[in-house]
N, C-alpha and C positions, 0 to 999 in steps of 0.2 A: 180613885175616884176623884174628878176633876171639880171643885168647889171654889164658892168665892167668899168674900167677907161682905158685912152690910155697909160698909163704908168704900168699896171699890167702885169705881164707876160704871156705868151702864154701857158706856161706849166700849171699855175695855172687856166687861164680860160678854157682850154681844161678839166682840171681835171672836173671843175663847170660846165662844157658842159652837162661831162659823167656823173655825180652824178641826175645833174636834168632832164636828156635824152631832150636835146636839142641840136638842129643843129645848132643856133645863139644866140648871145648877144648883144644887144644895148650898144654902148659904150658911154658914156656919162663923162660930166665935171661938175663942179658946177660955176656956172658963177653970182657972186652978189647974192649967198645964193640960186640960182635957178638950178635944175638940165637940162643941155643943151647936145641934141643928138648930138654928131660928127659923128659917123660912126657906122658899123655894121660888128662883126665878125662873120665869117661862117665856119664851118667844112671844105668847101673848101679851103675858104682863108687861113686857118690853112695848108691844105695841099698842095696848091698849092706855094703859098708866104714864106711857113717858110719850112716843112719839105723836099721837092722838091729842095730847095735850100740849105738844110744844114744849116740853123739857129739855134742857140744855143735856146731851148724852155725856158732854166731860165734866159737868158740874154734875149731874145727879147721880148719887148714890143708889145702889142697890137697896139698900134698907128702905128707900121713898116707892120703889115699884113689887118689891116681892110680897109674895101670898104667903099668909102663916094664919094659924099656927099651921102646922105641915102635919 
């Protein structure tokens, strides 16, 4: 499973989604040695919550744009 963290830049996520030909990635955190799903980030999230608002893709973290709860 291709996933990302809430702290990862949306630029990095968009590149990975493009490379892997995916429209979304689960957003996970490590919680006591176990991964826990905290959200999902979609290509629509990137377009509507980041690009349309003029957010800097290098400095904007996934946690700001992701959809939650899953």
